[in-house]
N, C-alpha and C positions, 0 to 999 in steps of 0.2 A: 632502422640502419639508415644513414643520410649517405646520399650519393652526392658526387662532385656536380658542379653546374653543366660540366660537359658531358657527363652521364646522362643527367636531366635532359640536357638537349636534344642528344641523339635518341634517347627511349621517346620523347614527345615526338620528334620528327619520324620515328619507326611508325609509332601509333599513328599519326597523320596520314602516312604512306599505306598503310594495313588498311585504313578505312577507303581509302581512294581504290587499293587493288580490289577489295571487296566489292567497291562498287563497279568496277571493271568487270569482275568475274559474274555479278548479275547482268551486266548488259551481255555479255557472252553467252550468259544461260539463256536469256532472252532471244539473242540472235540465232543461238543453236536451235532452241525451240521453234522458230519460225522457218528455219530451213528444214527441220526435220519434218513439220507437218507441211511443208510444200513439196518435199519429196515423196512423202507418204501418199499425198493424194495426186501426184502427177500421174500421167499416162504415160506409156513407153513412146520413145521420142521426144519428150520434153526437157530433156537434162540440159540443153544447151540457156534455156530460160532460168535455170537455177544457178548458173554460175555466177551471176552477180551478187547473190544472197550468200553464195560459199565463199566468195572473194573477200566480201563484208567480214563473213566469220573469221576467216584466216587472219585479214588483218586485226580483229580485236583480238584473237589469241598472241598474235606477236606483241602487240602492245602489253597484255598480260605478262608475257615473259621477259618482255624488256623492262617492264616496270619491276618484275620480281627479282633480275638482276640487280637493280638497285637498293631494293630492301633488302637483299641477302648481304650487299656490302654493308648495309648500314648494321645488320644484325652481326658481322664479322666484330664490330667495334665493340660488343657487349662481352662480358666473361661468357665463358664456353659451356655454360649450362643448357643442355638442350630442352629443359623443362620450364623455361622461362615461357610467360603468357604469350610474349612477342613472338619465340620460335613456334610454340603450339599452333598460334593463330597462322603464322606463315605456312606452316606445314598442311594445315587445314585447307588453305586456300589453294596450295600447290596441287595437293590432291584432287581438289575439284577442278582445276584447270586440265590436268593429266586426264581426269575420269571423263571430262566434256570433249577433250581431244579424241580419246578413244571411242567415245559413242559416236560423235560426228564422223569421223573417219570410217567406223563399220559400217554407218548408215549410208554414208557416201558410197563407198564401195559395192555396197548393196545395189544401190540406184544405179550406179555405173554398170553392173554387170547385168543388169534387166534390158539394157539399151541394144537394139539391134544396129544401129548406127550412132557413133558416138561423136559429140560435138569437138569441133576443133580444140586443140590442148588437153584434150582428154588423157592423152599417154603421159604428159608431164604430171596432170592432176593424180593419175594412178601412181605413178613413181612416189609422187611426194606423201600422197595417203599410207603407201607401204612403208615408208620411212617413219611416219607418225605413229604408225599401229606399233613399230618396232620399240621405238624409243617411248611410247606411251606404256606398252606393255613392260618394257624393263624397268622403267621408273616406278610403276605400281607395285612390281614385284619387290622392290627394294625394302628389305626388313624395317626400316624407321617408319614404313606406313602402314604396318601390320596393324590390325585393329581399326585403321581407319578406312579400309574398301568395304564396301557393301557386298552382300551376296551377290546382288545384281550385276555389280561391276566384277566382281570375280568371275562371273559366269561370262561378261563380255571379254575378260583377259583370256579365257579359256578359247573362246571363239576367234580371238584375234590370233592366238598362238595355233590354232587350225588353220586360218587362212594362210597366216606367214608360211607355215610349213607346205601348204600346196603350193603356193608361189615360188619359194625357195625350190621347190622338186622340179617347178616348170619354169623357171625364170628366164632360160634362154630363149624360150620360144614365146613367153609374154613379154618380154622385156627388149626382143631383137638384139641379143648379146652376142649371139653367134656369129 
């Protein structure tokens, strides 16, 4: 089947963009691994030193999402077949981003919970991470990602649900909403 030059141009661009997104996701995974190792090796009271790595990680996640929006717009120009290699690849990368975000949020909240004195800005980070947990859990629970979520990630989703339930039950006290 031959396609129009416009279709070929869009698919070539999508292919290039997916390559770039895949590279960005690899950078994100490397950054997340560094942050996780740093958090794991840290002693109580050392959270402030991890904020710059945390912020770098957040910036990489934001870059991935921004670029995902561009790719999604390009995919909308293709016929509505969810089984195209481009859509499948994009879906796989989307799952990787959400899984990394969920994992990072869980680990960062765990590290925050072990601190006796939280660094300046911790409340804002805490609120953002709760939102990230909620969003990641909601997205990864979407039926279109079924079969792409590993057992480990499903366990992390259940952990996120438990944390969210606890936080929702205690929200006014934790978030000073009262």
